[in-house]
Structures are given as C-alpha cells and as structure tokens.
C-alpha positions as CSV (number, residue, x, y, z in Angstrom):
1,M,3.2,-5.2,-12.2
2,T,3.3,-2.2,-9.8
3,L,-0.3,-1.4,-10.7
4,L,-1.4,-5.0,-10.2
5,I,0.4,-5.4,-6.8
6,T,-0.9,-2.1,-5.4
7,V,-4.4,-2.8,-6.6
8,F,-4.4,-6.2,-4.8
9,A,-3.1,-4.5,-1.7
10,A,-5.8,-1.8,-1.9
11,V,-8.5,-4.3,-2.4
12,T,-7.3,-6.4,0.5
13,A,-7.0,-3.4,2.8
14,T,-10.5,-2.3,1.7
15,I,-12.0,-5.7,2.4
16,L,-10.4,-5.7,5.9
17,W,-11.6,-2.1,6.5
18,Y,-15.2,-3.0,5.4
19,N,-15.3,-6.1,7.7
20,R,-13.8,-4.3,10.8
21,K,-15.5,-4.5,14.2
22,D,-14.1,-1.1,15.3
23,D,-11.9,1.6,13.8
24,S,-9.1,1.4,16.4
25,M,-6.6,-0.1,13.9
26,R,-7.2,2.9,11.5
27,L,-7.5,0.7,8.4
28,G,-8.9,3.6,6.5
29,T,-5.5,5.2,6.4
30,L,-4.0,2.0,4.8
31,C,-6.8,2.0,2.2
32,F,-6.1,5.6,1.3
33,L,-2.4,5.0,1.0
34,Y,-2.9,2.0,-1.3
35,W,-5.7,3.5,-3.4
36,G,-3.6,6.6,-3.9
37,A,-0.6,4.5,-5.0
38,S,-3.0,2.5,-7.4
39,I,-4.2,5.7,-9.0
40,M,-0.7,7.0,-9.4
41,W,0.4,3.7,-11.1
42,L,-2.8,3.8,-13.3
43,V,-1.9,7.3,-14.6
44,D,1.7,6.1,-15.1
45,A,0.4,3.1,-17.1
46,I,-1.8,5.3,-19.3
47,F,1.1,7.6,-20.1
48,E,3.4,4.7,-20.8
49,Y,0.8,3.1,-23.0
50,V,0.4,6.3,-25.0
51,E,4.2,6.4,-25.4
52,L,4.9,2.8,-26.3
53,Q,1.6,1.7,-27.9
54,A,1.7,-2.1,-28.6
55,E,5.1,-2.6,-27.1
56,Y,3.5,-1.8,-23.7
57,F,2.0,-5.3,-23.6
58,T,5.3,-7.2,-24.3
59,P,7.7,-6.1,-21.5
60,A,11.1,-7.6,-21.0
61,L,11.6,-10.0,-18.1
62,E,14.0,-7.6,-16.4
63,D,11.3,-4.9,-16.5
64,I,8.7,-7.2,-15.0
65,I,11.1,-8.1,-12.1
66,N,12.0,-4.4,-11.5
67,D,8.3,-3.4,-11.5
68,S,7.5,-6.3,-9.1
69,F,10.2,-5.1,-6.7
70,L,9.0,-1.6,-7.0
71,G,5.4,-2.6,-6.3
72,L,6.4,-4.7,-3.3
73,S,8.5,-1.8,-2.0
74,V,5.5,0.5,-2.3
75,V,3.3,-1.9,-0.4
76,A,6.0,-2.3,2.3
77,L,6.4,1.5,2.6
78,G,2.6,1.9,3.0
79,L,2.6,-0.7,5.8
80,V,5.5,1.1,7.5
81,I,3.7,4.5,7.3
82,W,0.5,2.9,8.6
83,L,2.3,1.2,11.5
84,V,4.1,4.4,12.5
85,R,0.9,6.3,12.5
86,L,-0.8,3.5,14.5
87,L,2.1,3.4,17.1
88,I,1.9,7.2,17.5
89,A,-1.9,7.2,17.9
90,D,-1.7,4.1,20.2
91,P,-5.5,3.5,20.2
92,K,-5.4,0.6,22.7
93,G,-2.7,2.1,25.0
94,S,-0.3,-0.8,24.5
95,V,2.8,1.4,23.9
96,R,1.9,3.7,26.8
97,R,1.6,0.7,29.2
98,A,4.8,-0.9,28.0
99,L,6.7,2.4,28.5
100,K,5.3,2.8,32.0
101,K,6.1,-0.8,32.8
102,N,9.8,-0.3,31.8
103,A,10.2,3.1,33.6
C-alpha cells in the first residue's frame, strides 16, 4: 500500500507540475520527493517479494492498514517539507508582506 499511495501522489504532483502556468509554487520539489519515495518503496517491495515469494500477495489485514498509515504519513511529510520550503522561499512575497504588516 505504501508504494501504491506514494505512486498516486507522485503522479498527481507530476500532472500538476506539467500543467503549471509558472514555477512559483515549486511543484518540481514535490515531484522529486514523491518519486524518490516511490522508488524507495519499489525497492522495498522487490526485496520483500524475494524474501516472501507467493506470501507477498496475501498480506494480513493488519499489515495493509499499517502500510496505508505509513504511506499516508509519507505523503503528509512530503507536503510538510514542500510547504516549509515554499514558505522559506516566499516566491510571491506573501509572508514578507504579512510580517511587515504586523510589525
């Protein structure tokens, strides 16, 4: 499930990146984060398949739920990293204006 969730997130981020009007939102960073996670989970799935063989395709319900939570956590962490990077870069100057307004 971790692989499936991160691949869906990577494909979605890539579609958004491809259809962008400008690069101010830095969607390329989000794509790299999710595709990197997807490659990591693919390698993990390959090694797990080598270890378990046919049992790999019949996981327990508890394993599916745990993997789903892990996949969603990875997607959420990727979003947090992207948002922090976006806030630091502040491409549209929104944070800078808000700080000057409050000061």
